[in-house]
FIPA-145563 format. One record per residue (C-alpha): residue number from 1; residue in one letter; x negated, z negated, y negated. Coordinates in nm, 2 decimals. Last residue first. Example, Ala and Ser with C-alpha at 12.3 -4.5 7.8 and 13.67 -1.06 7.14 Angstrom:
site resi = 2	resn = S	px = -1.37	pz = -0.71	py = 0.11;
site resi = 1	resn = A	px = -1.23	pz = -0.78	py = 0.45;
END
This chain:
site resi = 176	resn = K	px = -5.00	pz = 4.23	py = 0.33;
site resi = 175	resn = G	px = -5.26	pz = 4.32	py = 0.15;
site resi = 174	resn = P	px = -5.46	pz = 4.07	py = 0.38;
site resi = 173	resn = S	px = -5.41	pz = 4.30	py = 0.75;
site resi = 172	resn = T	px = -5.32	pz = 3.97	py = 0.98;
site resi = 171	resn = V	px = -5.62	pz = 3.79	py = 1.16;
site resi = 170	resn = R	px = -5.44	pz = 3.66	py = 1.50;
site resi = 169	resn = G	px = -5.48	pz = 3.32	py = 1.64;
site resi = 168	resn = E	px = -5.11	pz = 3.24	py = 1.51;
site resi = 167	resn = N	px = -5.13	pz = 3.35	py = 1.18;
site resi = 166	resn = R	px = -5.45	pz = 3.29	py = 1.00;
site resi = 165	resn = V	px = -5.45	pz = 3.47	py = 0.64;
site resi = 164	resn = F	px = -5.60	pz = 3.10	py = 0.43;
site resi = 163	resn = E	px = -5.91	pz = 3.14	py = 0.72;
site resi = 162	resn = E	px = -5.99	pz = 3.47	py = 0.60;
site resi = 161	resn = L	px = -6.02	pz = 3.44	py = 0.25;
site resi = 160	resn = P	px = -5.76	pz = 3.57	py = 0.01;
site resi = 159	resn = V	px = -5.83	pz = 3.94	py = -0.08;
site resi = 158	resn = V	px = -5.67	pz = 4.02	py = -0.41;
site resi = 157	resn = R	px = -5.68	pz = 4.38	py = -0.54;
site resi = 156	resn = V	px = -5.70	pz = 4.52	py = -0.91;
site resi = 155	resn = D	px = -5.51	pz = 4.76	py = -1.09;
site resi = 154	resn = D	px = -5.78	pz = 4.80	py = -1.45;
site resi = 153	resn = S	px = -5.94	pz = 5.13	py = -1.40;
site resi = 152	resn = D	px = -6.26	pz = 5.31	py = -1.41;
site resi = 151	resn = L	px = -6.20	pz = 5.33	py = -0.97;
site resi = 150	resn = W	px = -6.04	pz = 4.99	py = -0.83;
site resi = 149	resn = K	px = -6.13	pz = 4.69	py = -0.93;
site resi = 148	resn = L	px = -6.15	pz = 4.37	py = -0.61;
site resi = 147	resn = E	px = -6.07	pz = 4.02	py = -0.66;
site resi = 146	resn = V	px = -6.19	pz = 3.79	py = -0.40;
site resi = 145	resn = H	px = -6.08	pz = 3.46	py = -0.26;
site resi = 144	resn = S	px = -6.05	pz = 3.16	py = -0.18;
site resi = 143	resn = P	px = -6.38	pz = 3.04	py = -0.28;
site resi = 142	resn = Y	px = -6.36	pz = 3.30	py = -0.56;
site resi = 141	resn = V	px = -6.61	pz = 3.54	py = -0.62;
site resi = 140	resn = A	px = -6.58	pz = 3.81	py = -0.88;
site resi = 139	resn = Q	px = -6.49	pz = 4.16	py = -0.95;
site resi = 138	resn = L	px = -6.61	pz = 4.35	py = -0.65;
site resi = 137	resn = V	px = -6.58	pz = 4.76	py = -0.64;
site resi = 136	resn = Y	px = -6.38	pz = 4.99	py = -0.49;
site resi = 135	resn = G	px = -6.32	pz = 5.33	py = -0.44;
site resi = 134	resn = S	px = -6.49	pz = 5.41	py = -0.17;
site resi = 133	resn = I	px = -6.51	pz = 5.14	py = 0.18;
site resi = 132	resn = D	px = -6.81	pz = 5.03	py = 0.14;
site resi = 131	resn = L	px = -6.79	pz = 4.82	py = -0.13;
site resi = 130	resn = A	px = -6.96	pz = 4.92	py = -0.46;
site resi = 129	resn = D	px = -7.13	pz = 4.65	py = -0.66;
site resi = 128	resn = G	px = -7.08	pz = 4.47	py = -0.95;
site resi = 127	resn = P	px = -7.00	pz = 4.11	py = -0.79;
site resi = 126	resn = E	px = -7.26	pz = 4.08	py = -0.55;
site resi = 125	resn = Y	px = -7.15	pz = 4.20	py = -0.23;
site resi = 124	resn = E	px = -7.30	pz = 4.03	py = 0.14;
site resi = 123	resn = R	px = -7.17	pz = 4.22	py = 0.46;
site resi = 122	resn = G	px = -6.95	pz = 4.17	py = 0.76;
site resi = 121	resn = N	px = -6.66	pz = 4.27	py = 0.67;
site resi = 120	resn = L	px = -6.61	pz = 4.12	py = 0.34;
site resi = 119	resn = I	px = -6.87	pz = 3.86	py = 0.25;
site resi = 118	resn = A	px = -6.93	pz = 3.73	py = -0.12;
site resi = 117	resn = L	px = -7.22	pz = 3.62	py = -0.26;
site resi = 116	resn = R	px = -7.21	pz = 3.39	py = -0.58;
site resi = 115	resn = R	px = -7.46	pz = 3.36	py = -0.81;
site resi = 114	resn = D	px = -7.51	pz = 3.00	py = -1.03;
site resi = 113	resn = G	px = -7.70	pz = 2.83	py = -0.74;
site resi = 112	resn = L	px = -7.73	pz = 3.05	py = -0.47;
site resi = 111	resn = E	px = -7.38	pz = 3.00	py = -0.34;
site resi = 110	resn = I	px = -7.27	pz = 3.23	py = -0.01;
site resi = 109	resn = F	px = -6.89	pz = 3.37	py = 0.07;
site resi = 108	resn = G	px = -6.64	pz = 3.38	py = 0.37;
site resi = 107	resn = S	px = -6.42	pz = 3.62	py = 0.60;
site resi = 106	resn = Y	px = -6.31	pz = 3.81	py = 0.30;
site resi = 105	resn = V	px = -6.14	pz = 4.10	py = 0.58;
site resi = 104	resn = L	px = -6.00	pz = 4.42	py = 0.44;
site resi = 103	resn = P	px = -5.82	pz = 4.63	py = 0.62;
site resi = 102	resn = I	px = -5.96	pz = 4.97	py = 0.73;
site resi = 101	resn = D	px = -5.82	pz = 5.31	py = 0.57;
site resi = 100	resn = P	px = -5.75	pz = 5.06	py = 0.25;
site resi = 99	resn = E	px = -5.44	pz = 5.00	py = 0.05;
site resi = 98	resn = P	px = -5.43	pz = 5.24	py = -0.16;
site resi = 97	resn = V	px = -5.44	pz = 5.04	py = -0.58;
site resi = 96	resn = T	px = -5.18	pz = 5.18	py = -0.80;
site resi = 95	resn = A	px = -4.84	pz = 4.88	py = -0.65;
site resi = 94	resn = S	px = -5.08	pz = 4.66	py = -0.85;
site resi = 93	resn = L	px = -5.06	pz = 4.31	py = -0.71;
site resi = 92	resn = K	px = -4.85	pz = 4.06	py = -0.87;
site resi = 91	resn = E	px = -4.96	pz = 3.65	py = -0.89;
site resi = 90	resn = P	px = -5.38	pz = 3.73	py = -1.01;
site resi = 89	resn = A	px = -5.55	pz = 3.50	py = -0.91;
site resi = 88	resn = K	px = -5.70	pz = 3.29	py = -1.17;
site resi = 87	resn = D	px = -5.84	pz = 3.09	py = -0.92;
site resi = 86	resn = K	px = -5.79	pz = 2.63	py = -0.91;
site resi = 85	resn = E	px = -6.08	pz = 2.54	py = -0.74;
site resi = 84	resn = L	px = -6.19	pz = 2.52	py = -0.34;
site resi = 83	resn = T	px = -6.49	pz = 2.23	py = -0.34;
site resi = 82	resn = V	px = -6.78	pz = 2.31	py = -0.21;
site resi = 81	resn = Q	px = -6.99	pz = 2.06	py = -0.20;
site resi = 80	resn = L	px = -7.35	pz = 2.17	py = -0.07;
site resi = 79	resn = F	px = -7.58	pz = 1.88	py = 0.15;
site resi = 78	resn = P	px = -7.92	pz = 1.83	py = -0.17;
site resi = 77	resn = N	px = -7.75	pz = 1.52	py = -0.26;
site resi = 76	resn = G	px = -7.94	pz = 1.55	py = -0.64;
site resi = 75	resn = A	px = -8.27	pz = 1.35	py = -0.81;
site resi = 74	resn = W	px = -8.26	pz = 1.13	py = -0.40;
site resi = 73	resn = P	px = -8.34	pz = 0.80	py = -0.43;
site resi = 72	resn = E	px = -8.73	pz = 0.62	py = -0.35;
site resi = 71	resn = A	px = -8.79	pz = 0.48	py = -0.03;
site resi = 70	resn = A	px = -8.87	pz = 0.84	py = 0.17;
site resi = 69	resn = T	px = -9.12	pz = 0.84	py = -0.13;
site resi = 68	resn = A	px = -9.32	pz = 0.54	py = -0.08;
site resi = 67	resn = I	px = -9.33	pz = 0.63	py = 0.30;
site resi = 66	resn = T	px = -9.37	pz = 1.00	py = 0.27;
site resi = 65	resn = Y	px = -9.68	pz = 0.91	py = -0.01;
site resi = 64	resn = R	px = -9.78	pz = 0.65	py = 0.20;
site resi = 63	resn = E	px = -9.87	pz = 0.90	py = 0.54;
site resi = 62	resn = T	px = -9.97	pz = 1.17	py = 0.29;
site resi = 61	resn = K	px = -10.30	pz = 0.96	py = 0.17;
site resi = 60	resn = N	px = -10.44	pz = 0.79	py = 0.51;
site resi = 59	resn = L	px = -10.30	pz = 0.50	py = 0.70;
site resi = 58	resn = S	px = -10.44	pz = 0.24	py = 0.87;
site resi = 57	resn = F	px = -10.54	pz = 0.14	py = 1.24;
site resi = 56	resn = R	px = -10.90	pz = 0.22	py = 1.18;
site resi = 55	resn = P	px = -10.87	pz = -0.07	py = 0.92;
site resi = 54	resn = L	px = -10.75	pz = -0.30	py = 1.24;
site resi = 53	resn = E	px = -11.03	pz = -0.28	py = 1.38;
site resi = 52	resn = A	px = -11.17	pz = -0.64	py = 1.32;
site resi = 51	resn = I	px = -10.90	pz = -0.81	py = 1.29;
site resi = 50	resn = V	px = -10.83	pz = -0.73	py = 1.63;
site resi = 49	resn = G	px = -11.22	pz = -0.83	py = 1.75;
site resi = 48	resn = L	px = -11.12	pz = -1.11	py = 1.47;
site resi = 47	resn = V	px = -10.86	pz = -1.25	py = 1.70;
site resi = 46	resn = F	px = -11.06	pz = -1.18	py = 2.04;
site resi = 45	resn = T	px = -11.31	pz = -1.44	py = 1.93;
site resi = 44	resn = E	px = -11.09	pz = -1.71	py = 1.79;
site resi = 43	resn = V	px = -10.96	pz = -1.73	py = 2.14;
site resi = 42	resn = D	px = -11.31	pz = -1.71	py = 2.30;
site resi = 41	resn = S	px = -11.41	pz = -2.00	py = 2.10;
site resi = 40	resn = L	px = -11.08	pz = -2.20	py = 2.20;
site resi = 39	resn = T	px = -11.18	pz = -2.20	py = 2.44;
site resi = 38	resn = Q	px = -10.95	pz = -1.99	py = 2.76;
site resi = 37	resn = E	px = -11.05	pz = -2.14	py = 3.15;
site resi = 36	resn = A	px = -10.92	pz = -1.88	py = 3.38;
site resi = 35	resn = V	px = -10.63	pz = -1.98	py = 3.62;
site resi = 34	resn = A	px = -10.78	pz = -1.87	py = 3.99;
site resi = 33	resn = P	px = -10.51	pz = -1.71	py = 4.17;
site resi = 32	resn = E	px = -10.41	pz = -1.91	py = 4.48;
site resi = 31	resn = S	px = -10.49	pz = -1.87	py = 4.78;
site resi = 30	resn = T	px = -10.32	pz = -1.69	py = 5.07;
site resi = 29	resn = E	px = -10.18	pz = -1.81	py = 5.37;
site resi = 28	resn = P	px = -10.11	pz = -1.53	py = 5.68;
site resi = 27	resn = S	px = -9.78	pz = -1.39	py = 5.68;
site resi = 26	resn = P	px = -9.57	pz = -1.51	py = 5.95;
site resi = 25	resn = A	px = -9.37	pz = -1.19	py = 6.12;
site resi = 24	resn = L	px = -9.05	pz = -1.16	py = 5.99;
site resi = 23	resn = L	px = -9.03	pz = -0.90	py = 5.74;
site resi = 22	resn = S	px = -9.35	pz = -0.74	py = 5.85;
site resi = 21	resn = Y	px = -9.21	pz = -0.66	py = 6.21;
site resi = 20	resn = G	px = -8.88	pz = -0.58	py = 6.07;
site resi = 19	resn = G	px = -9.05	pz = -0.32	py = 5.89;
site resi = 18	resn = Y	px = -9.22	pz = -0.20	py = 6.18;
site resi = 17	resn = L	px = -8.96	pz = -0.21	py = 6.38;
site resi = 16	resn = L	px = -8.77	pz = 0.05	py = 6.16;
site resi = 15	resn = P	px = -9.00	pz = 0.25	py = 6.06;
site resi = 14	resn = V	px = -9.06	pz = 0.31	py = 6.48;
site resi = 13	resn = V	px = -8.68	pz = 0.33	py = 6.51;
site resi = 12	resn = M	px = -8.67	pz = 0.65	py = 6.28;
site resi = 11	resn = V	px = -8.90	pz = 0.85	py = 6.45;
site resi = 10	resn = I	px = -8.74	pz = 0.79	py = 6.83;
site resi = 9	resn = L	px = -8.41	pz = 0.85	py = 6.68;
site resi = 8	resn = I	px = -8.57	pz = 1.21	py = 6.56;
site resi = 7	resn = G	px = -8.73	pz = 1.33	py = 6.85;
site resi = 6	resn = K	px = -8.45	pz = 1.21	py = 7.06;
site resi = 5	resn = E	px = -8.22	pz = 1.40	py = 6.85;
site resi = 4	resn = R	px = -8.44	pz = 1.73	py = 6.90;
site resi = 3	resn = K	px = -8.42	pz = 1.69	py = 7.30;
site resi = 2	resn = S	px = -8.16	pz = 1.73	py = 7.31;
site resi = 1	resn = M	px = -7.86	pz = 1.40	py = 7.40;
END
């Protein structure tokens, strides 16, 4: 055994011996703690002191208002509930609307009161806005699709929501 190992063993044995001695050695006699006698007047004094301190811990106006309004029923549902409505989507796409150079991806919409914004290719558009892709104007926004108008004609292109277009983990071109 090296000197280092002997030193470690000595450092470990000394606390073990001390612990064994303190556990097995007889302990000196200790007197029991004195029981404090409480009289009725001491208890009354304590209770009156607590009662005198209670107003200091009362609620302020803001806390009372918060508690009162929390118990009242809410005026409306705070969570947005969007239901996919039956949209009047054109059954057949016009053949005269050209395919854009970059695919259009409708990834979602934002509803702010009576306004709806469509998110197309990562940018927000309102109905009537011209898209970055020249020639297209956003005509209508629905939860399941958007309708794009080509130039000044009546030709409409329907771009479905991205989650409806997903096919085996990849996004296909919405126009196909």
